[in-house]
C-alpha positions as CSV (number, residue, x, y, z in Angstrom):
1,M,44.0,35.5,106.9
2,V,41.6,37.4,104.6
3,D,43.2,39.4,101.9
4,N,42.0,42.9,101.0
5,Y,44.5,43.8,98.3
6,R,45.0,46.4,95.7
7,N,45.0,45.1,92.2
8,G,46.9,46.8,89.3
9,D,47.7,50.5,89.7
10,V,51.0,49.8,87.9
11,S,52.8,48.2,90.8
12,H,53.5,48.3,94.5
13,W,56.9,49.7,93.9
14,M,55.5,52.6,91.8
15,R,52.6,53.3,94.1
16,G,54.8,54.8,96.9
17,T,56.7,52.3,99.0
18,G,59.1,52.2,96.1
19,A,59.3,55.7,94.6
20,E,59.1,59.3,95.4
21,Q,56.7,61.3,93.2
22,P,58.3,63.9,90.9
23,T,58.5,67.4,92.3
24,R,56.2,70.0,90.9
25,V,59.0,71.5,88.9
26,Q,59.9,68.0,87.5
27,A,56.3,67.3,86.7
28,E,55.9,70.5,84.8
29,S,59.1,70.1,82.9
30,R,58.2,66.5,81.9
31,R,55.0,67.8,80.3
32,A,56.5,70.8,78.6
33,P,56.8,71.0,74.8
34,L,59.4,68.9,73.0
35,P,62.7,70.6,72.3
36,S,62.6,72.3,69.0
37,E,66.4,72.2,68.4
38,Q,68.1,69.1,67.1
39,Q,69.3,66.8,69.9
40,D,72.6,64.9,70.0
41,L,70.7,61.9,71.4
42,V,67.0,61.0,71.5
43,I,66.2,58.0,73.7
44,V,62.8,56.4,73.3
45,G,61.8,54.7,76.6
46,G,62.0,56.1,80.1
47,G,62.8,52.8,81.8
48,M,66.1,51.4,83.0
49,T,67.8,51.0,79.6
50,G,66.9,54.5,78.5
51,L,67.9,56.1,81.7
52,W,71.2,54.2,82.1
53,T,71.9,55.2,78.5
54,A,71.2,58.9,79.3
55,Y,73.3,58.6,82.5
56,Y,76.4,57.3,80.8
57,A,75.9,59.6,77.7
58,I,75.7,62.8,79.8
59,T,78.5,61.7,82.0
60,E,80.8,61.2,79.0
61,H,79.4,64.2,77.0
62,P,78.1,66.8,79.4
63,E,77.8,69.2,76.4
64,W,75.3,66.9,74.6
65,K,71.6,67.8,74.2
66,I,69.8,64.6,75.3
67,T,66.1,64.0,75.5
68,V,64.3,60.9,77.0
69,L,60.8,60.2,75.8
70,D,58.2,58.0,77.5
71,A,54.6,57.3,76.5
72,H,53.4,57.3,80.1
73,E,55.8,58.1,82.9
74,V,59.3,57.1,83.9
75,G,59.2,53.5,85.2
76,Y,55.7,52.8,83.8
77,G,56.8,49.6,82.0
78,G,58.8,46.7,83.2
79,S,61.4,48.9,85.0
80,G,58.8,49.8,87.6
81,R,57.1,46.4,87.9
82,N,59.8,43.8,88.0
83,G,61.1,41.6,90.9
84,G,64.1,43.8,91.7
85,W,66.8,41.2,91.0
86,V,70.2,42.6,89.9
87,S,71.2,39.1,88.9
88,T,74.0,37.3,87.2
89,L,71.7,35.5,84.8
90,I,72.4,36.1,81.1
91,P,69.4,37.4,79.1
92,G,69.2,34.4,76.8
93,N,70.1,30.9,76.0
94,R,73.8,30.3,76.3
95,A,73.8,27.5,73.8
96,V,72.1,29.7,71.2
97,Y,74.6,32.5,71.7
98,A,77.5,30.0,71.4
99,K,76.1,28.4,68.3
100,A,75.7,31.8,66.6
101,A,79.2,32.9,67.5
102,N,80.6,29.6,66.1
103,K,78.8,30.3,62.8
104,R,80.6,33.6,62.6
105,G,83.9,31.8,63.0
106,E,84.3,32.8,66.6
107,D,84.9,30.7,69.7
108,G,81.3,30.3,71.0
109,K,82.3,29.0,74.4
110,A,84.7,31.9,75.0
111,A,82.0,34.4,73.8
112,V,79.5,33.1,76.4
113,R,82.1,33.2,79.1
114,S,82.9,36.8,78.3
115,F,79.2,37.6,78.4
116,Q,78.9,36.0,81.8
117,H,81.9,38.0,83.1
118,E,80.4,41.3,81.9
119,M,77.0,40.5,83.4
120,S,78.6,39.8,86.8
121,A,80.7,43.0,86.5
122,A,77.5,45.0,85.7
123,I,76.1,44.2,89.1
124,T,79.1,45.8,90.7
125,E,78.9,48.7,88.3
126,T,75.2,49.2,89.1
127,L,75.8,49.3,92.8
128,R,78.8,51.6,92.4
129,V,76.6,54.2,90.6
130,L,73.8,54.0,93.2
131,E,76.4,54.7,95.9
132,A,78.2,57.4,93.9
133,E,75.0,59.3,93.0
134,G,73.3,58.9,96.4
135,I,70.4,56.8,95.0
136,N,68.6,54.9,97.7
137,A,67.1,51.8,96.0
138,D,67.0,49.6,99.1
139,E,69.9,47.8,97.5
140,H,71.4,44.8,99.3
141,R,73.9,42.3,97.8
142,G,72.7,39.1,99.6
143,G,73.0,36.8,96.7
144,Q,70.3,34.4,95.2
145,L,69.0,31.2,96.5
146,Q,67.4,28.6,94.1
147,A,65.4,26.0,95.9
148,A,64.8,22.4,94.7
149,T,61.6,21.0,96.1
150,T,61.6,17.7,94.2
151,P,64.4,15.2,93.5
152,A,64.0,16.0,89.8
153,A,64.5,19.7,90.4
154,L,67.6,18.9,92.6
155,K,69.1,17.0,89.7
156,R,68.4,19.9,87.3
157,L,70.2,22.3,89.7
158,Q,73.2,20.0,90.0
159,A,73.4,20.0,86.2
160,T,73.0,23.7,86.0
161,Y,75.8,24.1,88.6
162,R,78.1,22.2,86.3
163,A,77.0,24.1,83.2
164,N,77.5,27.4,85.1
165,L,81.1,26.5,85.8
166,D,81.6,25.5,82.2
167,N,80.1,28.8,81.0
168,G,82.0,31.4,82.9
169,Y,81.0,31.4,86.6
170,D,83.9,31.3,89.1
171,E,83.8,28.5,91.6
172,S,83.6,31.1,94.3
173,A,80.5,32.7,92.8
174,I,78.2,29.7,93.1
175,E,77.6,26.9,95.7
176,L,75.5,23.8,95.9
177,L,73.6,23.5,99.2
178,D,72.2,20.4,100.8
179,A,68.8,20.5,102.6
180,R,70.2,21.5,106.0
181,A,72.5,24.3,104.6
182,F,69.6,25.6,102.5
183,K,67.2,25.7,105.4
184,D,69.8,27.4,107.6
185,R,69.4,30.3,105.2
186,I,65.7,30.2,104.6
187,G,63.1,27.8,106.0
188,I,61.4,26.6,102.9
189,A,59.6,23.5,104.3
190,P,59.9,21.2,101.2
191,A,63.4,22.2,100.2
192,L,65.7,19.3,99.4
193,G,68.7,21.5,98.7
194,G,69.5,24.2,96.2
195,M,72.1,26.5,94.7
196,Y,73.5,29.8,96.0
197,Y,74.7,32.6,93.6
198,R,76.8,35.0,95.7
199,D,76.9,38.1,93.4
200,T,73.1,38.8,93.0
201,A,71.6,41.9,94.6
202,R,68.2,43.1,95.6
203,V,66.7,46.5,94.8
204,D,63.5,48.3,94.7
205,P,63.2,48.8,90.9
206,A,61.1,51.9,91.0
207,K,63.4,53.7,93.4
208,L,66.3,52.8,91.1
209,T,64.5,54.0,88.0
210,R,63.2,57.2,89.4
211,G,66.5,57.9,91.2
212,L,68.3,57.6,87.8
213,A,65.7,60.0,86.3
214,E,66.4,62.6,89.0
215,V,70.2,62.3,88.5
216,V,70.1,62.7,84.7
217,E,67.6,65.6,84.9
218,S,69.9,67.4,87.4
219,R,72.7,67.1,84.8
220,G,70.7,68.7,82.0
221,V,69.0,65.7,80.3
222,T,65.4,66.5,79.2
223,I,62.7,64.1,80.1
224,R,59.3,64.3,78.3
225,E,56.5,62.0,79.6
226,H,53.2,61.3,77.9
227,A,55.0,61.5,74.6
228,H,54.0,58.3,72.7
229,V,56.4,57.5,69.9
230,D,54.7,56.2,66.8
231,A,57.7,55.9,64.5
232,I,61.4,56.2,64.5
233,E,63.1,57.4,61.3
234,P,66.6,58.4,60.5
235,G,67.2,61.7,62.4
236,L,63.8,61.9,64.1
237,A,61.1,60.4,66.3
238,K,57.4,61.0,65.5
239,T,55.5,61.4,68.8
240,S,51.9,62.1,69.9
241,R,53.3,65.6,70.9
242,G,55.1,66.3,67.6
243,I,58.4,65.5,66.0
244,I,61.7,65.6,67.7
245,R,65.0,65.5,65.8
246,G,68.2,63.9,66.9
247,R,71.5,63.0,65.4
248,T,71.1,59.5,67.0
249,V,67.8,57.9,68.1
250,L,67.9,54.9,70.3
251,S,64.9,52.6,71.1
252,C,64.9,51.3,74.7
253,L,61.4,49.9,74.8
254,E,61.8,46.2,75.6
255,A,58.3,44.7,75.6
256,F,56.9,47.8,73.9
257,T,59.3,47.6,71.0
258,G,56.6,46.2,68.6
259,A,54.4,49.3,69.2
260,V,56.8,51.5,67.2
261,Q,57.1,51.6,63.4
262,S,60.7,51.7,62.2
263,S,62.9,50.3,59.5
264,G,65.8,50.2,62.0
265,P,67.3,47.0,63.2
266,G,65.5,44.8,65.6
267,F,62.0,46.3,65.2
268,G,58.8,44.7,64.0
269,K,55.7,43.2,65.7
270,R,57.1,39.6,65.3
271,E,60.6,40.4,66.5
272,V,59.6,40.8,70.1
273,I,56.5,39.9,72.0
274,P,55.3,40.9,75.5
275,V,55.1,38.0,77.8
276,N,53.2,38.7,81.1
277,S,54.8,38.2,84.5
278,S,52.6,38.8,87.5
279,M,53.6,39.7,91.1
280,V,52.1,40.0,94.5
281,V,53.5,41.6,97.6
282,T,52.4,40.6,101.1
283,A,51.6,42.8,104.1
284,P,54.7,43.0,106.4
285,L,55.2,39.7,108.2
286,S,55.4,39.5,112.0
287,D,58.7,39.1,113.8
288,A,57.5,35.6,114.9
289,D,57.0,34.6,111.3
290,W,60.4,35.9,110.3
291,R,62.0,33.9,113.2
292,R,60.4,30.8,111.7
293,I,61.3,31.6,108.1
294,G,64.8,33.0,108.7
295,W,65.9,34.7,105.4
296,D,68.2,37.0,107.5
297,G,70.5,37.3,104.5
298,R,67.7,38.8,102.4
299,E,68.8,36.8,99.4
300,C,66.8,36.8,96.2
301,L,64.8,33.6,96.0
302,N,63.5,31.4,93.2
303,D,62.8,27.7,92.7
304,G,63.7,24.9,90.3
305,A,60.2,24.4,88.9
306,H,59.6,24.8,85.2
307,T,57.0,27.5,85.9
308,F,59.3,29.0,88.4
309,V,58.7,31.9,90.8
310,Y,61.0,34.6,91.9
311,A,60.9,36.5,95.2
312,Q,62.6,38.9,97.5
313,R,62.3,39.9,101.2
314,T,61.8,43.7,100.9
315,A,63.4,46.4,103.0
316,D,60.1,46.7,105.0
317,N,59.8,43.0,105.7
318,R,57.3,41.9,103.1
319,I,57.6,39.1,100.6
320,A,57.3,40.2,96.9
321,I,56.9,37.1,94.7
322,G,56.3,36.8,91.0
323,G,55.5,34.2,88.3
324,R,54.0,33.8,84.9
325,G,50.3,33.4,85.5
326,T,48.4,34.1,82.3
327,P,51.4,34.4,80.0
328,Y,50.4,36.1,76.9
329,A,47.6,38.3,75.4
330,Y,46.4,37.8,71.9
331,A,48.2,39.9,69.2
332,S,50.9,41.0,71.7
333,G,48.5,42.9,74.0
334,L,50.2,45.0,76.6
335,P,49.6,45.0,80.4
336,G,48.0,48.5,80.8
337,E,47.6,49.4,84.5
338,G,48.6,45.8,85.5
339,E,45.5,44.2,86.9
340,V,45.9,40.5,87.7
341,D,43.4,37.7,87.4
342,A,42.2,36.0,90.6
343,K,43.6,32.6,89.5
344,T,47.1,33.9,89.2
345,I,47.0,35.7,92.5
346,K,45.8,32.5,94.2
347,T,48.6,30.5,92.5
348,L,51.3,32.9,93.8
349,K,49.8,32.9,97.3
350,D,49.5,29.1,97.2
351,R,53.2,28.9,96.4
352,L,54.0,31.1,99.5
353,H,52.0,28.7,101.6
354,F,53.8,25.7,100.0
355,F,57.1,27.3,101.0
356,F,56.1,28.7,104.4
357,P,53.1,26.7,105.6
358,E,53.2,28.1,109.2
359,A,53.5,31.8,108.2
360,N,50.5,34.2,108.4
361,I,50.5,35.6,104.9
362,A,48.1,38.2,103.5
363,I,48.4,39.7,100.0
364,D,48.6,43.5,100.0
365,H,49.0,44.4,96.3
366,A,49.0,42.5,93.0
367,W,50.2,43.7,89.6
368,R,51.6,42.5,86.3
369,G,54.1,43.7,83.7
370,S,55.5,42.4,80.5
371,I,59.0,41.1,79.6
372,G,60.3,41.4,76.0
373,V,60.8,37.9,74.5
374,T,62.3,37.0,71.2
375,R,61.7,33.8,69.3
376,D,64.9,32.2,70.6
377,W,64.6,34.0,74.0
378,C,67.9,35.9,73.4
379,A,68.4,39.6,73.7
380,G,69.8,41.8,71.0
381,I,71.7,45.1,70.8
382,Y,71.7,46.9,67.4
383,F,73.0,50.1,65.9
384,D,73.1,51.2,62.3
385,P,75.6,54.0,61.8
386,A,74.1,54.9,58.4
387,T,70.8,55.8,59.9
388,G,71.8,56.6,63.5
389,I,69.1,54.3,64.8
390,G,69.8,51.8,67.6
391,N,67.8,49.3,69.6
392,A,68.1,47.1,72.7
393,R,65.4,44.5,73.5
394,G,64.6,41.0,74.5
395,Y,65.9,40.6,78.0
396,A,63.4,37.8,78.7
397,G,63.0,38.6,82.4
398,H,66.7,39.2,83.2
399,G,66.7,43.0,82.5
400,V,67.7,44.8,85.7
401,T,71.4,43.9,85.3
402,A,71.2,43.6,81.5
403,T,69.9,47.2,81.1
404,N,73.1,48.6,82.6
405,L,75.2,46.5,80.3
406,A,73.0,47.2,77.3
407,A,73.3,51.0,77.8
408,R,77.0,51.0,77.8
409,T,77.1,48.6,74.9
410,L,74.8,50.9,72.8
411,L,76.9,53.9,73.5
412,D,80.1,52.1,72.5
413,R,78.3,51.2,69.3
414,V,77.2,54.8,68.7
415,A,80.8,56.0,69.3
416,G,82.2,53.4,66.9
417,R,84.4,51.9,69.5
418,S,85.6,48.4,69.4
419,T,85.4,47.1,73.0
420,N,84.8,44.0,75.0
421,L,81.2,45.0,75.1
422,T,80.7,45.4,71.4
423,A,82.2,41.9,70.9
424,L,79.6,40.3,73.1
425,P,77.4,37.8,71.3
426,W,74.1,39.7,71.8
427,N,75.4,42.4,69.4
428,D,73.3,42.1,66.2
429,H,72.0,38.7,67.3
430,D,69.4,37.4,64.9
431,S,66.6,35.8,66.9
432,G,64.2,35.1,64.0
433,L,60.5,35.9,63.9
434,W,57.6,34.7,66.0
435,E,54.9,32.9,64.2
436,P,51.8,34.9,63.1
437,E,48.6,34.8,65.1
438,P,46.8,32.7,66.2
439,I,49.7,30.2,66.0
440,R,51.8,32.4,68.3
441,W,49.0,32.6,71.0
442,V,48.4,28.9,70.9
443,G,52.1,28.1,71.1
444,V,53.0,30.3,74.0
445,H,50.0,29.1,76.0
446,A,50.7,25.5,75.1
447,M,54.3,25.8,76.3
448,Y,53.3,27.2,79.7
449,S,50.5,24.6,80.1
450,L,53.0,21.8,79.4
451,F,55.3,23.3,82.1
452,G,52.5,23.5,84.6
453,V,51.4,19.9,84.0
454,A,55.1,18.8,84.3
455,D,55.5,20.6,87.6
456,A,52.3,19.1,89.0
457,W,53.4,15.6,87.9
458,E,56.9,16.0,89.4
459,E,55.6,17.3,92.7
460,S,52.7,14.9,93.1
461,R,55.1,11.9,92.6
462,N,58.2,13.4,94.2
463,S,59.8,12.4,90.9
464,E,63.4,11.6,90.5
465,H,63.4,12.5,86.9
466,T,62.4,15.6,84.8
467,S,59.1,15.0,83.1
468,L,59.2,14.2,79.4
469,I,56.4,16.8,79.0
470,A,58.7,19.5,80.3
471,R,61.5,18.4,78.1
472,F,59.2,18.6,75.1
473,G,58.0,22.0,76.1
474,S,61.5,23.3,76.6
475,R,62.6,22.2,73.1
476,L,59.4,23.6,71.7
477,A,60.1,27.0,73.2
478,G,63.8,27.0,72.3
479,L,64.9,27.1,76.0
480,H,66.8,23.9,76.0
481,E,70.6,24.2,76.4
């Protein structure tokens, strides 16, 4: 089938299948002058973290003056471009979090288990709010399937299953599947088995993000788009449209964090880098194709490869699938309108044909976004009560659930509350700094190249053992547990 696809244009979700355009009144208000009076809370970033923060803040303090700023439009960044997984996966390396907690004299294993419990609970909380506020984000809690297509990948999944149980997953929340049980759920031709995570949900991320924006605006939160923030200082944010003052200023910029100057915690061009993740969405598949594929549970889907892909069956019966592609632009370049190179599009389409060789698949739209990645691939939540500046960043691709948890954690920090959330190990986590350029560019590209070579080696040989190349790349990146 010949593809005639749209490339870039932010994302398929943002273009229209995913999100309603703002009303004329909303559009005018979002371009109005910045508030001149001091705000109780200024939120920099109109993505999921910023809007969840605004939601919980205005719910707890309806009297507060709150403004959300975005350099482009609500959902322009990763929140409108991601794979739409509300997943249980912790944003970071469990072993790193545990080690850091142990150094502080805490029980590292217990800290990680608590983190896992709160991540799983955040899925339920996210779905609760969507239902309570009447936000239709095409949400569906069908779980997550992880496919093993080589014996080596199957062994890795079995090891991950054991590690999951050791790190806070309930036995009822995950299940190992043999080849027949896996293919009963979804007909991936080369699947040898896999793992099922019961709690994961699927959403349309742009519908979720814009739905939150509409709810908070209706409650009195001010949103100002096309207001690029250049710097955050105690009590104010300097923007392309002037200065806005606030008692508290919270940065919720994720991959865009390095674009803002601040002496606050967690900022700096070498604290977080934007790593690209590309996606394609197919045209709707035929009923005959869906009968062959199955996927009636509409689970989120990924595989056990090192350069893994992630996918969902959308509400309108397309397949949206993403992967790394060209991973990083020199000097932390950002994705702009999201155009994807032809090689990456072909790689993702080839993966679909590898999974579903009999299906008639045509690509309808391709785009890319950036995830915020720290040097140790762990997220961090920060707040300095002396300056009133806070920051949340570094979700490393696991942000849809983590944004909800991060927002509530930030607000507990702002309020000075000691809670289960403020005790989680991502609070004030020190990830270190990325290497300067060009070492950084070479290192990131080398890591993904090693993973790609390892995947090709394992698949061509149907290997029983994980490639030594992959093990080296994992340790080089700091991903090994």
